[in-house]
C-alpha positions, 0 to 999 in steps of 0.5 A: 882614930876611932875610939872604943874599937876592940880587937877581935879574932874570929875563927869559923868551922862551916860544914857546907862550902857555899856557907863557908864562902858566904861567911868568908865574904862577910868577914872580909868586909869587916877585917883582915884574913889571917889564914884559912877560917881565921880573921882579925878585926878592929870594930866598935861594939855596934859594928860587932853586933852588926857582924854577929847578926849577919853571920847568925843569918848564914850559919846552920846552928846545928852544923857550923861553929864560929868563935868571936874572941874579944881581945880588948880595947884595940889601941891599948892592946899589944897582942901577944901572938906567936906567929911561925912562917909568914909574918903576922901584923896586927891591924893598926889605925893611922890618922888620915889627913885630907 
């Protein structure tokens, strides 16, 4: 298991469809898509800073909006999330033995 990972929820409102798609593709490389314009992720602080830097290069600061919510240390959190409709499962890490 990775240590010091935090659990994040990221939502975004991007004015241009081409930029929206770029943001979606970037986030897909870091976490799991939950629903339109919402991802949940487990990341170290270093990885989170890398992600923020990549997103910052794409958005237009006057037109777009991204919220990155730090929910705390991932292994110590049991997110209290109400989900209606499809099942929601928080991201977990499981040991991998090779």
